[in-house]
N, C-alpha and C positions, 0 to 999 in steps of 0.2 A: 894519281893514287885514288882509290875508292874508299869512301867511308863505310864502315860496317854498321848497319843500323842496330840500335838497341833492340832486345827481344820485344819490348812493349811496342817499339816503333814498327817492328816486323809484323806483329799481330794487327796493328792499325793498318799497315799496308795491305795485309791479307783481306781485311774487311773492306778496305777502300777499293781494291782491285777485284775482289770476289774470286780469288784463286788461292789454292793451297800453297803454303810455304813449306818446302821439303827440307829436311836435313839432308846433307850430301850423301851420307851412307844409305839412307832410306831410298833416296832417288835412284842411286846406282842399283840397289837391290831390286827395285821395282822395274827398272829397265831390263835387268837380267831376267826377271820373271817373264816379262813380255817377249823377250827374245826366245826364251825356252818354249813358251807356249806357241809362238807364231812360226818359228823357223826350224827348230831342232827336230830330228837330226838333219844336218845339211851337208850337201856335197858341192864342192867348188873346184874350179880348174883355173890354174894360173902359173906364173913363173916364180921360181924360188929366188929370194934375195936375202942377203944377210944371214945365211944359214950358219948356225954354230951349235956344237954339242958340248954341254957343260960336263964338269967332272961327275956330277950326279947321274949322268946318262940322259937327262932331259935335253930336248932339242928346241931351239928358239930361232924363229925366222919370220919373214914376211912373205905373203903371196900377193903378186901384183899382175896387172895387165895395163893396157893403155889408159884406162879410165880411173884406176885407183889401186890401193893396196890395203891389206889387213894384216894385223899382227897375229902370229900363230905360236902355239906351244904344243909340243908333242912330248909326252912324259915317257919315262924310261921303259915302262912295260910295252907301250905301243911301238916305241922306237926299236925295241929289241926284235920286233917281228918284221922289220924292213928286209926285203930281199935285194935291195940295191943301195948304193951310197948316194944320197942326195947331194946336189951341188948347186951353187948359184947359177941362175940362168936356165935351169932345167924346167921343162914343162911337166907339171904333175897334176894329178887329181887327188883331192883330199876329201875325207869323210870325217865329220866331227860335230861338235856342238858349239854354237855361239854363246858367248858369255861376256861378262864385264870383269876386267881385272881391277877390283875396287881400290887397291892402294894407289893406282895411277889414274883411275877413271878411264881406262882404255878399253875399246872393243877388242875382243880377243877370240880366236877360234881355237878351241881345244881339239887337237887332231887325234882321231882314233885310228886312222889308217891312211897310208899314202901309197900311191903307185904312179908309175910313169904314165903320161898321157897316151892316148891311143885306145883306151877302153871306154870312151865316152858313150858310144852307141850301145854297148852292152849294158852299161849302168842305166841308161835311159830306158831300155827295154825292161830291165829289172823293176824300175820304179813304176812304169806304166802297168806291168802285169801285177805288181804288188797292190797298186791302187784299185785295179779292177776286181781282183779276188777279195780284197778287203771290203769293197762295197757289196759284194755278194754275201758277205758274212762268213767266209771260210776261216777267218782268223779269230772269230768271236770266242771269248773265254768260256761262255756258257755252253758252247758246243763241245768243248774238249772234255775228255773222259779221265777219271782218276786212274792212277796206276794200281795194279793189283798188289796187295800186301805180300802174298805168297804165290808167286807165279809157278805154274806146273812146268813150264818150259819157256825159254827165251829165244826168240828168233833174231837173227842178225843178217841184215842185207848190206853187203859190201863186197869188195873184190878179194879173191883168194890170195893175191899177192900184196894186199894193202897192209901197211904198218898198223892201220887202225884195227884190223882184225886181231893182230897179235896183242895190241893194247887191251882190247875188249876181253879176249879170252883169258889173258893174264889176270885182269881185274876180277873177272867172274870166278876163276879158279881159286883166287885168293879169298874172295868174300863169300861165295856160295857154290862150292864144288858139288853140292848135291843136286843142283838144278841143271837139267839137261839143256844143251845149247843146240839149236837147229840152224844151220847155215843155208842161206839162200843167195848163192853167188851172183854177182852182177858187176859189170864194168862201172867204174866211178869217174871215168874221164874219157873224153872222146865223143865222136859223133853218134856212136851207138849206145852210149852210156845211159842216156835218158830213157830210151825204150827198154833196155834191160832192167834198169831200176824199177820202172813202172811195172813190168811183167813180174818181177820178183815180189813186189808188194801185192799184186793181184793174186799171185800164187799163194801167198800167205793167207789172203782173204778166203781163197777157195779151200785151203787145207788146214785152217787154224784149229778146228776142233779135232780133226784126225791127228794132226801133229802135236796137239795139246800145247800150243804156243799161246801164252796169255799176254805177252808184251813183245813188241818188235823194235829193234834198234836199227836205225838207218844212219850209218857212220862212214866217215871218210876223214883223212888227214887234211892239213891246211894246204893252201896254194893260192895262186892268183885267181882273179874272178873268172878268167877263161877256164881254169882248171875245175872250178866248182860249178860251172854253168849248167851241167846236167841236172843239178839239184834245183834249178830255177824253171824246170819244165812244168807247163800248166797241167798236162795230163797226169804227171807224177803227183802234183799237188792234189788233184781231185781224187786220185787213187788213195792217197794218204787219208784224206777226209772221209772217204767211203769205207775205209778199212774197219772191220769189226774188232780188230785188235788195237789197243792203245799203242801209239807210235812215239818213240823218243828219237829226236833228231840230234845227232852229234856230228856236225859237219864242220871241218876246218878248225880254226882257232877261236878264241873267245870273241874276237872282234869281227869275225866273219859271220855274215848273215845271208841266208838263202831263203827262197820261197818255201822250201821244205821245212825250214825252222819255224816259220810263221804258221804253217798248216798243221804241224805235228802237235800232239797233245802236250808234250813237254819238250822244251828246247834245252839241250845240254851244251856247255861251252866247248867240250872236247869229247872224243870217243870214250876215253877212260871215264869221264864224268857221267856219260850216258850209262855205262855199265854199272857204275856205283849207284845211280838213281833207281835202277830197276830191281835191285836185289839188296836186301839188308844183309850185313855180314852174318855168316853162319854162327859166329860166336854170340851174337845178340840173341838169336833164337835158341841156341843151346843154353844160354844163361836164363832166358825166360822159361825154357822147359825144365831146367834144374830147379828154378824157384817154384814152379807149379808142382813138380815132383816132391819137393821138400814139404810144401803145404799139404799135399795129399798124404804123404807119409806121416806128418804130424797128426792129421785128422784121423787116420787109421789107428795110430798109436793111442790117441785119446779114446777112441771108440773101444779098442781092445781092452784098455784099462777099465773103462766103465763097465763093459760087459763081463769082464773077469770078476770085478767086485760083486756084481749082481749074482754071478754064478756061485761065487764063494758063499754069499749069504744064503742063497737057495740051498746049496749043498749042506750048509750048517743046519738048516731046518729039517731037511730030508734025512740026513744021516742020524739024527737023534730024535725020533718021534716021541720018545718017552718024556722028553723035556716039554714038548708042545702039549702032551696030554696032562702033565703035571700043572702047567700054567693054566690050562683050560679048567682043570678041577679046582684050582685055587680061585680062579675067576668065578666059577659056578658057586663055590662055597660063599664067596663074598657077596654075590648077588642074592643067595638064599638068606644070608644073615640080614642083608639090607631089607629084603622083602618082609622077613619076620618082624624086624624092628618097626618098619613102616606100618604093618598090619596092627601090631600092638598099640602103637601111637594113635592110629586112626580109631581103634576100638575104645581107647581111653577117652578120646575126645568126644565120641558119640555118647558114651555113658555119662560123662559130665553134662553134656547137652540135655540128655533125657532127664537127669536129676534136676537140672535147672528148670526145665519146662514143667516137671511135676510139682516143684515148689511154687512156681509162679502161677499154676493153673487155678487154684482156689481164689487167689487174690484177683486174678483176671475175671473169673466167673462172678465173684461178689461185686466187683466194680461194674461189670457189664449189667448185672441184675439191678443194682441201685440206679444206674443211669437210665435203664429202661423204665423203672418205676417212676422216677422223676419226670421222664418224658411223658408217661401215661397220665400222671397227675396234671401236668401243664395242659395237656390236650383236653382232659376232662373239664378243667377250669374254663378253658376257652369255649368248650361246647356249652357249659352251663350259662356262660355269659350271653350266649346266643339264644337261650330259651325264651320265648315270648312271654311266658308266665311271669318272669321277673319284671317285665314292663307293666303287666296287668296288675301286679301287686302294688305298684306305685300309684294306682287310681285310674289307670287307663282301661279302655274297653276296646274290643275288636268287633267292629260293626260289619255286618254282611247282610245281603238280601236273603230271602227264604231259600234260594237255590245254593247258598254258600259263597256267592261271589262277593269279595270284599268291597265295602263302600268306603272309598278313600277321599271323596269330595262331596260337598253339599249339593252340587249341581247334578250328581248322579241319582238324587232322590226326587220323589214327587209327593204331593199331599195325599195322605191316605195310604201310602205304600207301607206294607208291613216289613220290618227289618228285625234282625236278631242281634243282640249285643252279647258278646262273650266276656264274662268277668272271671275273677280268680277262682271262684267256687261254683260257677255255673253259668247258665245262659238266661237272658231275659228277652221276651218277644216284645217289640215296640211297634207303634204306628206313627209315621211322620205326619205332624200336624201343620207345620209351617217351616219349610227350609229357608234359611237365611244365608246369603252369601256375604263374605267379609270383603 
C-alpha cells in the first residue's frame, strides 16, 4: 500500500522536486488538450476486436494490430451512417478524434466514420493534396467571400438524376420560390465526373453575370470515399477558388469531407443545408416588407393628419377675411391708444423737468456767481501779497544801479558807484562809499 501525502507535504514535495503537482482531473484534461492540438483529426487502420452495440445505439470496441490496441467509441449518429455491419477480426479504417475518457483515465478514439480497409491509398492521396493546397492558402478564411443576402439567382452544379437535386429544388421551392434556379448538369461519380464538375464551375464563371447567378451550390448525396472522389480533384478545387461567384459545397453527409468542402466559401453538411444557407425563407422577407410597409403607412398617415390640420387652419383664415380685418383694426386701435398714452406721459415728464430746471436756475446762478466772487477775492489777496511795495513799507529798499539792474549783493558794488534806492514813496540816488562784506 502507498501512503497518500498530506497537502502540505505535497506542496513541500513540489518545492523539493521543482515540478508541478497535478490534480488527477486537471492532468487528464491537459493530456486531452495536448492530444487535440497534436493529433486531431486522426485516421487509423487496424483490426476490430470486442465490438458491441449498446441499446442506446452507441458502439464500443477496440482497434488493434501486432503492436498494440486502442479503445474506441462510435456514437449513435456516426454508427447510423455505416454501410456495412462491423464484426470482430475485420480490417477497417477509422477517422475520428483522440481524447481521454476521464472517469477511467483511458485513451479513447472517438470514431466519426468507419469503412472497410482497402481505401488507404485514396485517403493518403486526399491528405497529401489537402496539405499542399492548404499550404498554398486555398483554405484561408480571409480569402472566402460572404454569401449575398438577396441573390438574383442560384446556380446548382450536380447530376440530373441525383437525389441531391431533388432535395435542393424542394428546399428552395419551399423557402424562396421567387428566386430562379439555374442548373449546370455534371456527373458526380465516375472517371469523367471531375472534368464535368470542373467544366460546370468554369461555365458559371464565364456566364455568371449573364445568367444573373449570385451563388453556386455544388452538391451530391453521401457515399463511400470512392464515390465522392471526383470532389477531391485539384483542378476542380482551383476552379472553385477562382470562381467570381461564392460557392457553397454540400457534398455527402455531415461526416464526409472533400477538398471541395475546404475550398468552398461555405461548407454545408448536406445538400438540403446548402440550399437553406443560400436563401432566407420568403416568409422572413415578406414579414420584413410588411413591417416596412406598416411603418411607411404610419408615417404617411401622420403627415396627412398634420397637413390636413394646417390646411384646415389656413382655410379658416382665408374663408373669413373680415375676422382678420377686425382683429387687425382692434390691434391698430390698441397700438394708437398705447402711442397716445406714451406721448402724453413723455410730455408730462418733460414739462415737469423744465419746471424743475426753471426753479433751480436762479439758485444755481446765484451760487455760481458767489463762488466766482469768492474765487476772485482770494486771487486778489494772493496778488496783493506778492506786491513788492508791501515789503518796502516795512522799511526795506530796492537797490539798483543807474541802469536799473538790481543790486542784491555787496560784492556787486564799487567805491564811488552811483546807485538808486527805491522806497515806499519815491527814489533816492546814492553813492557807494565803502562796501563791506559780511
